[in-house]
Structure formats: C-alpha cells, structure tokens
N, C-alpha and C positions, 0 to 999 in steps of 0.2 A: 946545181942549178937552180937558178931563179926560175920559177914557172913563171911561161907566156899570159902578157893579161889578155884576159878573154872580152873579145869585143862583139858585141850583138848590133848590126845594121841594119838597121828597117831600111832599105833602098831598094827602089825595084829597075834600078840602073847597074849591070854588072861591074862599068866598065869607075862607073861612082865607087866601087866596092875597092878595087883594085888604085885609085887615087887615093882614100883614107889610109889604104893599109899602108902603101909605098910612103904617104906624108909619114904617118907614125913610124914606122923602122926609119926612116930617113931621123926623126930627132932622138933616136936611143930606144926605142922601147920597141921590146921583145912585144909579137901581138898573135895572136891566132884570134880571125873573125868569122863570122858566120854573118850572112845575108838572109833577111825573110820579106818578104813584101806583102805579104797578105794576111788581113789577123788572126786567123788560124792559126798560120806557122806561127808567128807573133806570140798567141795564147799558147801553144805547145813551148814553145824556146822559154820564154818565161817558166813555165811550168817545171823544166829540166834545171834550172838554174846556174849556179856557178858565175853570174857575169861578173866582169868588173866596172863594166864602164859602157850603157845602150847611145848609139850615134846615130837618131833617125831623121829622117828626111825631111822637109816640115809639109809637101803637097805628093802624095802620091795616088796612082789612078782610083783606088776603091778606099782608102785608108788613108788616114793620116795625120803626123807624128801629135798633134798635140791629143788625136784617140787614143796614138799611144803610150803618152805622159799620163793619161787618164787611168790607163789599165795598170801602168804600173805602179800610180801612186793608190789606188783603189787595194791592190795586194801588201805592201806595207813594206817590199823590200829592201827601201835604202838605198836601191842601184842609181847610182848617177847619170842621169840623161843631158845629153847634147840634142837641140834641134843646130840641123845646116840647111840652108835652103840658096837658090838660085836666086831669088829673087833679090831685091836690093830695097830694105823698106826700114825703117823705125819703127813704124808700127807695129810692125809684126813681131821686130827684136822687144819690142818693149809687153806684148801677149804673151809671146815666150815665155816671158821671166819672170811674169804677174802669175804665169799659170803653174810657176813650181820649174820649170827647168833652169839647170846649172847652168848655161852659156847656151850661147845663138853665133851661130857662125855661118858665114856666105861659103859658096862653093868655089867661086872665084878665089876666094882670098884664107886658103886654107894655113897663114901663116902660124896662127892663131891653134891651133888644132893641137899641138901636143902641149902647150902648155896649160890650154883650158884643160886637155883631160889629165894631165896631171894634178892639176889642180884639185878637180873635180871628184878624181879617187884618191887624193889625200883627205878632203872633206869630208867624204863619204864612210875613209876609215874611224876619221875623227870622231864624226855620228853615232857612227855603231859603237867606239868604244865608250864614249859619252853616254848613249842609251844602253849599254851594262851595266856599267858604273849606274846609272840611277835604278837599273831595274835589283840590282844588287842591292844598292842602298836601301829600295823600298820592299826587299824582302827581309833585311836587316831590323828596319825598322817595325815591319808585320814579327817578325820572329821575336824580337826589344817589345811589342806591346803584347804581347800572349807572352811571354813569361811572365812580364809586369803585371799582368792584369789574371796573372793562374799563382802565382804564388801566395803563401798566408802570409809575408810579412805586409805590415801600413808601409808603402812608399807613397812618400812626398818629395816631390823635385823645385826646389827656389831657385832663382834666377836673381843679380842685382836689378833695382829699378832703375829706371832714368832718371829718376831723381833722387838716386839712396835708398838706404833698406832694400827690402826683400819683397820677389813679389811669387805667385805660386807658378809653377809650368804644366804641371801634372800630377793628379794622383788618383792611385791605383783604387782597383775594384775593392781586394779588400780591405782599404780602409774605407769603401761607399757602406759595404755590409755593416762593419762594426759599428759605423755611427749610425745604421738604420737600425742595428740589433737597439738602440739606444734612444731609439725615440727624434735622430735626426737625418732627415733625408738631404741627401748632398749627390747632385750628378759632377761625374769628372770635368764634363768642359765648363763647368758654373764657375769655378777658380782658378781658369786660365787665363796669367795678366791681372789678377788682382791684388793690390796689395797686402802681406802675410796678415798683419793685425785686422787685417775688416775681415778677410776668408777664417781666421781662427775666430772671432768674435763674432760674427755677425752669423756665416756659415755653418762652421764646426758647430758652434753656439758653447764655446769655453767659459770656463767663468772665467774673470781677470787674473784671480794669479795662476792661473794655469795659462793663461796668454801672458802673463807676466814672466812665468817657466821658461815658455818655448822661448820666447825672446830674448832671454839672457842665454839659454844654451845653444841659442842661435852664434852670438859674440864668442863666449867661450870657446866654440870649436875654433871661430873664422880668426879668433887672435893665438891662439892656439898649434892652427893650421894643422891640427890632428882631429881623430873622432873622437866625442863628448857622451857618455854613455850616463843615463837617468832614468830610474824610474818614479811613476807617479800615479795617482789614480786620478782617472776622467771623470767628474762627474757632470752626466749632461741630462736634457731636461725629463727624457723617459728611462736609467738609469743608469751604469757606470761599468768602468771598466780598468783595469791594472794594466799599463803600458809600458813597458821600457824602449826606452825610447835612444835610439845613438843620431847623431847629428854629426856629416863625416862631410866635408870641407871636400872642393876639387877644386881645378885648375890654379892657374898662377898668380897669386896677388888677391886684393880685394876686389878690384876692377873687372877681374878676368873669373872670381871663383864660382861655383855652382855647389849649393847643398841639397844634400843627398838627407833626409826622415828615413832613417829602418826604425819602423817601430816592429815591436810581435805582443800579443796582447797574452799575457800572462796569466790572467785572473784564476784558470783553472789551477794554473800550477801553485799560485801562491794559496787561493782555497784547499787544495791538495796537503802543502805544507802547516798552512795552519792547522787541519786536521791532525795531520802527522802528530803537530809540536802537540796538541793536546790530548789523545794517544799518551802521547809518549809522558805526559805530564802526571794521565792519571795512573802508567804503569811506574810511575817513580812514587803517588803515594802511595799504592795498592804494594808492591814491596817493603814501601818503609815503613810500615803497617805491620808486613810480616817479617821484616826485621824486629821492629819492637816488641812481637808477638813473642821471637827467639830470644828475645833480650829479657822479657819481663820478670822468668823468674830468678835473674841474678841481680836486677834492677831492687826486686822487692827483698832479696837478701842484704843488700846495699843498705836499701833504706832504712829498715828496720835496726842496723846497726847503726845509723848515724840517729834515730830518732833516741836510741836508749843510750847512747852519748847527750842526747839535748836534755832525758828529760832526768840523768845522771849530775851532770851537771848545773840544772836548774836545781834539784835536792840539794842539792852539796851549797850552795850558794843561799839557799835559804836557812840553814840548818847552821852557815858557818860562825865562827865566835868573833871575828874578827871582820871591820871590812877590808880588809888587805886580802884576807883569805877568798873574800866573798868576790872582790872585784877580779881574782886570778881564776875561780871557777866562772864567772862571768865571761870573759876573755875565749875561755874553750868554750864555753856556750853558742860565740855570736862565731867563731873559728869551724866549728861541727855543720853551725845553721848554715854558715857561706858554703860548705860542702854540699849539703842539702840541697840549697839551690841551683847550684851548678848541676848536679846530676836531676833535676826537674827541670832545669832547661834546656840541658840534653833530648830529655824523653821528648818534649814539646815542639824538636829540632823538628824530630822526625815525623809524630806525630800527624804534626799540621804543616797545610802546602804552604810554603813558602811565600812571601815577598817576589816578582819578578825583578830582575835589577843588578848588574855586576858593581862590583866595588872591588876595591883592592883586598884581599884575602891574604892572610900569614898559613903557608901549608902548614910549616911545624908549628903553628897554634893549632890548626883544623886537628893533628894528631894529639896534642895534649889535651884537649877538650873529651879525645875521645878516650884516653886511658882508662878514666874512669870505670865506662860504660863496660870497656872490653873486658878492663879487672875483673869488676863482678860476676861479670856474665860467661865467661868463655871456661873449661875446665879448669880447674888449679892443676892439673899438669902439664899446662904448657906454660911453660916459660915463655915472656912477652920483652924484646930486645931492642931497644929504643935509639938510636941517632939521627939525630936531628941540626940545621943548619942552620948556623947563630943568626943569620939575616941571608937578604938576598933573594930567600924562598917566598916573594908575595906576586900572587898571579890577581889577574880579574878574574873572579868568578862570583857564580853564587853561591853564598855559601853554606844556606841549607844543601843545595844538591854537591857540593864539595864534600861538606858530613858524610851524606850518604854513600857517596863513591869510596872512600877511605874508609867506611864502618863497613860496607859489602865486600872490599875485598878482604879487609880481616876478618870477617865471620865466613866467608865461603874459604879462610884459609884453616882456621879455626876446624871447622867442620872436617876439613882433610888430615886431622887431626885426632881422632875418634881417642886413643892409647896416649895421649899427651906428647909433646915435643917441643919443636921452638918456631915460635914467631917473630922475625925481625923486621921490623918498619924502620926505612929512612928515608931521610930528605934531605938531596945535596940539590947546589946548581951545577949545572955541567953547559960548557958550550958546545953546542951542537956544528961542526964543520960542513963548509961547501965540498963534495955535495952531500945530502943527508944520506942515512942509509936508508935503503929500499924499505926496508918496514916501518920506517916513519917516514915519508913520503910526505904525507899531508903539512908534515911541518919545515919551517925555514930555518936557515942556518943562524946562530945565534943563542944568547942566554936562555936557558930552560929551567924550570926546578922539574929534578924527578923525584919520584914518591914509588920506593920500592919494597914490599910487600912480596916476604917470602917465607915457606914453610917447610917442616922436616913432613910432611904429610903424604899420603900415599900416592901423590902424580894422577901426571894422565895419559892415556894412552894417547896416539896421532889422532885416532879417526873422533876420540870424545876432545880433545884442544881444535879440530875444525871445525866442532859444534858449537864450544863455549860458549861463544857470545850473541847465538841464537835461545831468542824469548821463548820461553818455556821447556826448553832444553833442558833436564838434571839426570842422573845417576842416580838420584837419593831414591828409594822405596814411595808408592804411592800417600801421597799423604805427610810428606816431610820435607815439602819444600813445591816453588813453585816456575823454579827455571828460572825466573829473571833476575834474580842479582847481579849476575853478568853482564848479560843484557842491558841492565839500568846504566852501571856503569862506564859502560860502551857506550851508551847514546849520550850522556855526560860529557865524560869525554870529549868526546866528538863534538858537541856543542859549546865545549870553551876552547874549539882548534887545538884539540891537542892529540896526544897520540897510545896507543899498549905498545908493548912489546909482553910477549910470553913466553918461559924459557919453561920446559918442565918432563919429566923421566919417570916413567911409572915406578914407583917405589921409593923412589929419591927427593920427592919434594916438587915444588911449583915456583916460579918466581917472576910476576908480577913490577913493570915499570911503566908509570906513566910520568908522560912529560907532557908538559904546558906552561906558554909563553909564561914571559916574568914580564911584570913592569917596575919600572922604577920604584925603589925603596921612599921617594919622598911623596907618594899616593898613600900612604900607609895611615891610616885614622889617628887620630890624635889619643892619647893615654888621657888618661884619668885623673881629673883635677881634683884638687882639696875643697874640703869643706869652706864656703863662703855666707859668714853670720847678715843678715836680714836689718835692717835700718826700723826693725817697728813698724813694717807694714803688715798689715791687717790681710789673710788668709782664708777663702770659702773655702771648707773642708767637708765633703760628703762622702762618703761610706756608709753602707747598712750592717756592715759588723763592728757592734759597737766596742768590742778592744780593738781594733788597728784605728779606730778614727780617734780613740783616746792617744793610743800608741802614736801615731802622726801628730796628734794637738799636741803632747810633749816633746817629740822631737822639736819642732816649730818654735815651742817656747825655749828650749835651748839653742834653739840657732839664732835667738833673735827677730820673731815673727808673734806675731798679734795673731789667735785664731779663733773664730767662729766656726763651731762644729756642727755637723748635724745628720745623722743615721738616714731620714727621708727627704730623697730630692724633692720632693715636692714646697716641703716646709721648707729646705736652701733655696728654690727659688721663689717662695713670695717674701723670703730674709735679704733675698738680693733688689727684688725689686723694689723693694720700701726704700733701700739705698744703694742707688748703682754705686756710687760715688767714693763709698764707703770701703772700697775691696782692692786691695792692688791687684790681687790674682786670686785664680780658684783653681782647687787639687779638688778632685773628683775622682772614683770609681768608675768602673767602664760597666757596669755588670749588676745593675741593682733591681729589687721587681720594682714597677710601677713604670720607672723612667729610666731609661740609661744615662750612662755617664755623657756619650753623643748627643743624645736627645736633651740633654741638661746642657750642655754645652751651646748648641745653636739656638738654645732658650733665652739666656743670659746673653749673650750677645745681638740678643735684637734692643739691649738697653744701653749695652755696650760692644761697638762693631769691632773696636779694637782690645778686646777682655785679654789677653793671658790666660792661657786654661794648661793644667796640668792633667795628664790621664794618666790613671797608675791602671796596671794593668796586669792579670795576675794569667791569663790566657789570653794569648792577641788573639782577634780575628779581623781577619785581613780586608774584606769589605767594609767594616767596622772602622779599623784603623784609615785605609782611604779616606771614606769619608769624612772623618776628623780631620783629617789634614788640608784635606780643600776648605774644610767649611772654620776652619781656624786660623785665622790668620797668624798669631802668636798663639802659639800650641806646641804641646811637645811632650810626647809618651814615655812615661818610666816605669818600667817592669814591676814587678812585684816577685816575690819580696826584695826593700831597698835598701841598702844604708842611709846612714846621719846624714854623711859625705852625697851619696847619690842625691838623697832628695833636696839639699843644697842645695846641687848646682844646678838642678832641675829650674825651683826656683826662682835661683840667682836669671837662670838664660830667661827663664817666662818675665819676670819683674820688669828685666832689663830690655826685653824683646830681640835677644839677641839668638834664634831656633838654633 
C-alpha cells in the first residue's frame, strides 16, 4: 500500500488545517498532516524529518512563513515549500517566490492546491534524483582522479580540437614526475586545452623527431581504430627515459573520438635486459674458450697431420722429375692447405667474439663445418652418424652463436660416452601443427628446422634433467667443467626464438631436439664466383711479411693487374701520396708494425675519398673491422688465407665499387 503524503502545516488556525487536508484528499491524495504554530515546534518537526511537503501561512502571531522558509533553506533538506495567505497581493506572491518558495496560494481559492502540491513534490523528487546523480558523478570523478594520479603508467588524454587536430585534456602525476626527473617542469593544468604539437614541443620539450613520431602514432591509431604501441627513447634537456606508449582511440568516428596515451617507463627494464645480454655474451665467450680448450688436443693432432701433408707434398713437388707430377703434387698441396684454413677458421669462430646481427644461415652447413673439429677431438671410439636435409633448413641466426650451440650439444653428448658409443646428428625440416605441443609452446605453427643430437651414453636422472640448463650446474668432477655448456645452448636457442626438447633415460642415452623457425630459401647468401681478370689496373700491395707480399704480387700478375708492393706501410703511404691517381685500388694487411691497415686506409683516403680498399685479415678484430667499414666507403674485407679466385673477386668488386 502506498504511504500517505506527509504534510507539515505551519498554521495557527486548526480550521485551516482541516480545510487544507480536506482539499488534498478531495484531489485524490492520501495525506497525513501535522500542524505547528511556533518556531520551536517547527524546529522540532524539521529535526524529526520525513516530510514530503511543507505548507505555511504567510503571517503568524509570533512567526512568519518567510522565516519558516529561511530555516528550511538553512538546513538544505530540499523539502518543497508552499506559502498560503488570506491577503490578496501580487507583491507578496512575488516576494515569496523570490525567496525560494515553490508556489504561493490564497486561502480563499485553494483550487490550485492539489496541482501545486503534486508539482512541487514531483519537482523536489527530481531535484533529489539530480543531486544524487551529481554526487555520484563527483564521487566517480574523484575516484577516477585518484586512480589517474596514483597509477605508475603515464596517462595522457587528448580530444579533437575545434578546428581539427588534437588538444590535450589531461595528463597525470606520473607523467609530471617522469618529466621532472629529466629536467622538464610541467603542471597538469598547463596542458589543458592546448594544441598537441604545442604542448609536446614547448611544454614537454620533445625534440622534433619525437614530436613527429607522436603525431604519426596518433594518426595510425585513429586510422586503424585500434591501439597502436611503440617504444621510443625520449631525450629531454635534463636526461632521458625509454617509454613504451600505447595510443588508444575511443568514441565513434573521427569527430567524436578521444585518444588515450598509456605510457610505461621501461628504462630500468631495458637496462636490465642490456646487462643480461652483456652477461650472456660474456658467458658465451667464456664457455667458447672452455670448449676450445677441450678440443685443443684433437685440433693440434689434426693440424699436425695437415702440416705433415703440406710439407710432404711441397717436397715432392720440389723433387718431381716432370712438370705434370709437380702440378699433381701442388694440387694435393692446395687441397690440404684448404683443409687447414677451414680448421683455423673454425677455431677463430669460437675463440673470438662474433659481430652481432642475424643473417640467413644453413643449419646443415653449420654441422658440416663442425664435423672436422668433432672428428679430430672426440674419442676415436665414438662413431658419428650424420643425416642432413638437402634444402630448406635455413634459419635467421648469428652464425657464431649457432656454431657454438651445435658444438656444445655434440661435445656434451661425446662427454656422456667415455667408453665410446654412437653420436647421431640430424637436421630436417618439420611442420609444426596447430596447436603446438606444450613443451614447445614458445613456437608458432609452421615450418621449423629441427636439429637432433642423440647419444648412447649415460643418460640423465630426472633430478639432473631438471637442472640441466642451469648455469654452472655440472655432474663432472671439480676442475673438469664449468657447467656452462647447456645453459649457453639454452640462451642461444631462446634468443633465436627457438625451443629445446630433451628426452633421456639413465643408462640409455639422451636426445636433444632444437627447433628454430626457418626463413625462405631465397634469403641464402650468394655462392662463390669464378676468377675475374684485371685490365692492367695498378694495385698498391702492402704486407709486412715479404713472402706474402711477393706471393700476392705474383697472383695479381697472373690475374692481369700491375702491383706496387711494399712491406713498410709508411713507405707505401709516401708512394701513394706522390701520385694518388696512379692506383686503382689498395690491398693492405690489417696488422702491421707501426701502422695498421685501417690507419693506412684512412690516411690514403685524405688524398682520394673514394679510394677502393681491400683489407686482408688473418685474425679479425671486431672493433677494427667496424671502424674500417664506417671509414671506407669502397672497402671490402678478404680473410687470410685466400685463393686466387677469392683475391680476384675481392679486387674486381673493389675496383668496380661493388661492395
């Protein structure tokens, strides 16, 4: 049942109370009335509360209706208030309404009482609902403001400007603190209403490239209708930070769209990642040297065998009775020397840091290159079985690190077979179906190169397997290993977006499966080209070893070049300075007493900035090679030892300025 309307009558005449109540009931209203006629009684009634409407006589013996209205307004209860009077006067009506009464009625004509009460109660209820909504809105705003300024993310809100473009609506305290830490003081209120480019250039102090980047990201996010994320180092007058910013469009269409930029300061995270990368690289280098030490005995044995072949075939060629036999012996000599060069190249690949960067690498080729090292160093009781994919197993990788990972797995397998056994190495291309198996979850469906290294050795217990990839964990006796081998493999594979699967059983051997995403075969490096003859160009040859300098000069003569040969880089520089135009190219060793090949090249380029230079290197120095490539525009590197065809190709590309 609906509750009656509670009416408080401020009236000194009981008959008027009866009159008002009867009129309200006649209009269909259920009412419960209470009459008061003094100020104290009125105050007490207001304190009790619960009134739906107050009807007050304009004039009372010791109290007036306007005073009653004033007391009600002071409390702020919002109860509708109607004044009635027996006096006819427009001035009184105007005065009452200006004071805040909801309506003014005459006692002699209460025909408007019911409509007036109904309207006043309805409007009061609407005012209460509106005030409640406003309070809720203010509370929400306060809560959002608290969240806005409490979160660690950098929040920036932009709205469309009246003439197009974007204007800032707000930024939070996290952004203000981050900017202050880099020497830029900004208050949140300063940005409100200002054009985005103006704020970013003049308040945030972004450089032109960063401001342009933000503008481009805004356009991309709005065009896509979806969040766009980018990472950028923000350089400011008093410092810098690395921010990861997500531009999030909201609203429907360009006209009603807003843009929220959610940024995170990831400086500490990126620096930690850089430290981890440096530590990982150092660990890889350390383990590379450890592996080299493990292989040293076998390498020395194999290299001495090669030297024996070189000396033997050289002596046979010297003592040959006819030219045909001498040529046959020289051919064997070249083949043995080529094997020696490949062995040294592998040793250098492990002993020295490799340049950063990824390129298409053939996984089968990596295994083939490592076979001589493994056969030379592993126990003769270990049979090595190899099955390699003919094509398709091309991965984007750091070649040196991939060599290291394969060698570590094979060395680990060999060490698990102290009494001999079988080492199986297989490379194939497999297509991972969707969903990818749980233990290979970092991978995506599609083709992958799969390297399998299996042994018939001691195997691992479950406890050992759980710790197999932990740095410095080893089951070998003290002094017989650092425990870095498998942890380095794990780090390399993860860095190349790959995965490892291990199956093992004590006494039954271990199988490692490495999965790496393949790249299209079209990314393979070009194969070797044949010798290209010169056209009588003069080449400045500089090498501190007289035998090598003479050999190079003879090769050049056979290739159709004219050479000026020097063993002193200072003398070579003087000869070049006397007539720079006489030389088509320079062929210089990288390490010479008094002046390096890089230093010589930089000095010669002062006379001819476009001078083609071929730098021959026996043991690459990473920093020197980086300096050389930056300094010499028409430069190339030729590893020692080199064949005549390789020399011809390097010189042809240098002279034709094709790097």
